N, C-alpha and C positions, 0 to 999 in steps of 0.2 A: 505493500501499500502504501508505505513511503517513496518507493522510486515512481509510483503513478502519481504522485500529489505535485514532485518537482515538476513535473511534466508540462502543468498546467501554467504556473507563470510564465515559461517558454512559450507555452505555443500562442496564450493571450499576448505574452510581450511581442511578439510577431507580427500582431495583428492590431499594437497600439497603433498606429499613424490612423490606419485605415477606419479603426474603430472611431479614433475624435474625429477625425472629417466627416463621418456618418453620423455622429452626435449634433455636430455643428452644422449640418447640413438640414436635419429635424428642428434643429431648435431657430434656425434664422429663419423656417417656414411653416410657422405653427398652425396646425390645424386641429378645430375643434372636433368634438365628439362624432362617430359615423360620418367625418370630413375626412379624413385620412390618408387621402388617397395620393399625396404624393407620398409619405411615408410608408404608403402601403408596396408604391413600385418601389423606391429604394432599398426598401429593406429585402425584398422577396427577390430581388436582382442580386442583391448582395451575397446572401443566403444559397441562390442556386449557383455562383462562382466557389462558394466554398464547397461544393458536391452534396449539397443537401436536395431531396427530393422536393421542390415547392408546389403549392395547392393555393393557388390567390381565390380572393374571395370565397374564403374558406369560409361557408355557412353563414355569412354575414358579407357586405358587402368591401367592408375594408379589412376584413378579418383574413390571415392565413395561416400556414401551416411548412414549417420545415422540417423533414423527416430523415435519419440516419439510422441502419439497421449496420449491424456488423455479426457474423456468424448465423448461430441457428441456436434460436428459443430466447432465453435471457430475460428479463424483466425490461419495461419500457417507463424512462422517466420524463415526464414534462417541464419546462423550460416556459416562463412567460416574457414577453415581452409589450410592454403597452406604448401607444406613440400620442395622443390626442392630448392637445394644451387646452388653455383655458380662454374664454373670449374675452380681449382686452388685455389681457395680460402678458400673453403667452405661455412659454413651459414654466408659469411660475409652481409647476408639483414635480420637476425635474424628469417628467414622462422621457425626454432624447436620454437620458440615462439610463432608466429602466428600458430604454429599446434595445442600448446596445449592451445593456449586462444581459442580456436574454442571448444574443448574438454570441456573447463573450463565452456564456458557460456552455450553451451547444456545439460550439468549435472545442472546446477545450475539451468536453468528454470523449466527441468526435475521435480525435488526435488520439487521445490514450488508447481510446476502445480498437481505432486500427493499431498503434505501434507495438503495444501489447496482446494481441490477435484475443479479445475477449469481446464475448456474446451480452449484446444490449442494444435498444435503439433508444434515440433518443429526438423527442420530439417538442420544437419550439413553435410556440402559439403565438402570433400577432392579436392581440386583444383588442380592439376598439372600445370606444365608447366609457372609458372607466368613471370619466369627470360628469355623473348626475346621470349615466344614462348605465349604467349597471352593465356594461359589453360582456363579461366574463358570466355573470347570472344567465343571459342569454343565449350563450354558446354552451353552457352546462348543461342548460335543457337541450340544446340542438344534438348534445353528442359528441361534443369538442373532447372534452375528457376521459368520455368512453374508454379501458384500458389503460388508461395511466397508474402505473404503481403510486408514484409521487410527484409532487410538482411540488416548483420551487420557481422563487421571484425574490426581489430586493427594492427597495424604496429608497431614495435619499430624502432627508430631514434635518437640521438643525441639532447639534450636540456635540458634545468634547470633541478634541478633534483624534481623528483614528480613530474614532469609534464604532462601535454598532449596537443595536437595538432589538433588542427579541420580546417587546412591548405588543401585548395586542392592540385594538383597536375598536372604536364604537358599533354596532349595530342600527342599523339605520332602515328609515321608511319614509317614503316621499308620499305626500298626501298633496292632490288636486281639490280645489274648492271653486266652486263657481256660486256668486250670488246672481240673480235676474231679480231685478224691480222692475219698476216704472218711470218712463220720463216725464218732465214737466218742465215749462217753464221757472228757472229757479227762483225769479223776483215775482213775477206775476201770478204765479198759482202754486208755488212748491209743495202745497199742502196734498196736490194732486198725485205726485209724485212717490214712490218708493226710491230709497237711495241705496243702489246697489255697493257704491263706496263706503257711504255709513257702515253698512253692513259689514264689509272687510274690514273697516277702522274696529269694529267694536270688537270685531272677533281678535286683531291683532290686542288689542288691548284684554281684552279676556285671557289670552293666555299669556300677556307679559304679569298679569295680576296672579295665574296658577304657577309660575316660574318659582312662586314664593313658597308652594308645596311640593315641588319636583324636587327628588335629591340633585346634590350637588355634581354628581356624577352624569346629570342629563343635561342634552341639549335640546331647543328648541328653535328653529328660525326659518323666517319665511319672508316672500317678498309678495308686493303688488303689480299688478299686471290690469290693464284698461284698455278700452277700445273705443274709441269717437268719444273722448272726454273733452271736456270743454266750459268753464265757468258757469254759463248759463243756462245749464241742462243739468238738471236731475237726471244722474249717472243712472242707467239701464242695467249695466253690467259690470262686475271688479270679479277679476280671478285672483286668488290667491297661491302658491307653492312653497308648500313647507319641507322642512325634513325632523324628523322627531329623531333623536338618538339616546341611544343608552347602552351600557356596559355587554348586555345580552338581548338576544334575540326575545324574551320574554316578557323583560325588560319592558321593550320597544313595545312589545304589545299591547300590554297593561297601559300606558303612557300614552298611547293613540287613543285608547278609547274615552281617557278625560280630555284629553285634548278634542275629541271630536264634538262634542258636548260643547264647546267653545264656539262651534260655527251655528250650530244649531240654536244655539240662545242667542248669536248676535240677528241669524233671518228672523227669528218670532222675535225679536225688538223689533224691527224694522218695517216687519210688512213684507219681505223680499225671500225668495224661494231659494233655497240650497242645495247644491248639490255636491257631495263629496265623492273624490273618488282614490283609493288606494294604488299609488302608484309603482314602481320598482324598491324594491327592497335588499338591502344590501346584508349580509349577518356580520357576525366579529369574528378578528382571528380567529382562531385556535392552534398556536401553532404547535404542531404534532413537538409533544415531550423531548425522543430520542431525536430526530434530526434537530432538534433545540441545543441539546445537551452535546452532539457532537457538533455541532455549528459554531459553540460555546468555546470549545476544544479548541478545534483546530484557528478560530479566529484570534484567541487570546494568545497562542501561541506562535502566529506569522505576522500578524496585523497590530494590534490594539485591543482595550478593556473594551467590554459587555458591561450594558446596562439593560434595566428593563424598566425603565423610567422613560424616555426621549420617545424618539421616532414616529410615529402616527397615532398614539395611546388616546387620543382626544377627536380622530380624524374617523374617516370610514372606508372601506375599501372593498370592491367585487370581489376581490381575493377572497374574501370571509367567507361568501360561499362554496368558493371552493374548499375550502379547508373540512367545510361541515362533509363534503361528497367523498373526499380521499383524503391519505397522508399530506401532509404540505408545509411549507416554509415558509416565512414571508419577513424578513428584520429588514432592519432599517439601517441605513450606513450616513454617518456623518458626514457634509460637506460646510467650508466655510461661507457662512452669511453672514449678514447684518440683517435678516430679515426671517420671519416664519415662512414657511408654502402658503402660496397664494398671496404672494407679495410681490413687487416687481424687484426689490431688493435681492427674491430667490431665483427669477425668472434669470438677473443676471449673474449671480452665481451657479445656477445650472449648467451656465457655457464654462467657468473658470476650467484651468488644467487641475486645479486643485480636485476641482469634483469628478472630473474625467480620471484622474489616478486615484480616488476613492473607490469609483465605480469599478474599477477593474481589480482592486484589490481584494472587493468583497466577491467580484464575481470569479476568482481563482477560489475562494472560499466556497462559493455554491458549485463548482464544480468537480471539488473534491467531494463535498458530498452525496453528490447526485454520483459520484464514480462507485462509492460505497454502497447505494444502493443500490444499484447496477450489479456488482459482485459482489458482496459479504451476505452470506444469507440468514447467519446470526442476527447479522444488524437488520436487516429489513425485516424478521421475524418481530424485532421490539419496536421497529416503527409502526409495523401490526397492531403488533400489540396493545402501543399506546393510544393509538388512535383508536380502537377500539373502546380501550379506560375512558375516553375523552366522548366515545358515543354515548357510553352509558352515564357520564354524567351530565352530557346534557337533556339526557330524556328525565333524570330525577329533578334537574332545575325550571325545567317546562312543568313538571307533574306537581313541584311543589308551588307555584302560581298558580295553579287550577286549581288548588284547594282552597 
């Protein structure tokens, strides 16, 4: 195993320049969720040149897969590359780095399988629409993760220099709310109207009051959207989009019930009709214990410290849904930045050479973990056993909320 591990830094180092150029190209041409057409094309072209079997537009228009198999039999390792940017602020979550990390891990594993004639298969999935679109949840439902024995990826975040985090993240539920009222002249005869905007404002206020009774670990935040609004017409339509987050899926479901009452109360008070629809849901990260322990061991020996506090602990990711379905690991890695994720400062940091180097360091470690999944039967038994333990723990958590 030590011989195999030493191959990863050399393989990934040989791709350093190409990966840097790939990252910069993605960073300089940001594309929002499900619009990652340029990223799709440049990443699939790159993987094809590396000797992978590429499937473009895999189950979704901007999703893709790149597969490599060596020998007969063996297990299958999954890896993820995200691609989407944020509206208005570009790659402020560093998905250009996540994209090249997936590429680096897959290429590193491929090189070692070839060099040591090891049986195994690696599948890199290009996963669109993480930012609000739950692209991985969609791909999971469509069967993209079927046949994978484990799946790996990583995510940039603020944190101590040269560190990685094995924190979890919050589960999230999107709620789409529409209020429908009746127009009227706002000065001449306002009593003839039912003000949908008032209903939305009241719902916002209701939720603001409710936050005092929600746990500190919960997050609720939303926006207004209008249609044909003007000051001299009572608005007959208003839309709100809300995210409800909590440490676990059952806690989110419990909070959603309380928050839904805020919409109903606002509609009743203003005489408006309300339509509440549950949008996409992402689950909390369930870091596989065996994979986490192995990652912590290798990372601390080769790169730097591990923590369980930083990372994306108070954010959400659709990779949480993947961790529900199969053994999976999603560490975060620190990059130098003067601002947190989803800020202009982080956009700038995601393009830095320091962030690139940190990305390749963690990618080498993930490649080593992935190879052990493919080649070490005893280790993989631990991976499966700890996954099954977590499934039982999730079931107990869910049952406790039903009582």
